[in-house]
C-alpha positions, 0 to 999 in steps of 0.5 A: 589463828582463824578464831583469833582473826575473827575476834580481832575483826569483830573488835575492829582490829583489822590490821592484826586480823589480816596478819593472822589470816595471812599466817593461816594461809601460809600453812593451809593446803586444804582447798575448802579451808583456803577458800574460807580464809581468802573470803574472810581475808578479802572482807577484812581487807575491804573493811580496812580499806586496803583495796589492793589486799582485798583484790589480791585475796579475791583474785586468788579466791577466783583462781581456786573457784571461778564460780565463787560469788564472794570473789566477785562480791569483793572485786565489785566493791574494790571497783566501786572504790576506784573513784571514776564513773566508769568504775561503777559500770564495772562494779555493777557488772561484777556485782551482778555476777556475784548476785547470779552465783549466790544462793537465795538469801541474805548475800544474794539480796545484798548483792542485788542492793549493791548492784542497784546502788552502783547503777544509781551512780551512773551518769545521766544520759545528758552528761556533758563529758560523754556527750562531748566525747560522742560516747553513747550507751552500749559503747565498750570502754576501758575503765581508766582508774583505780582497782578497775583500771583496764577492765572493759565494760559497757557504757550505761546511763540512768 
């Protein structure tokens, strides 16, 4: 099922790939294999723009191994899709955690680049909305939208 899912993923048939990955997860009991399946499932769900499915896979992955960099990488991508400025603060925080956990190499560099891209989406220090609400850099806020809703993060400006 794993190889079939990979082939389907390579062909862009994410729906079928997700199906086979979920089927494999139903019967897999070995922890390392479950970690691998959940990582692949989270990435495929992201590619299919199924944020809820990606978050579920990443959260389960993090439950198995709280130091799994891929769990944080997937969650950060989900947060970034949330559609509000506050979500980019949470996405940045989470991607920095992924970067910290990845070994040196391509994944660590990709996490570094994505964190930088999220930081580029932060509001300017003179952003009218935050100025009018009296919200300053360093203030802790709760993200109000999307996959990041309810996450507490720190206000930062460019």
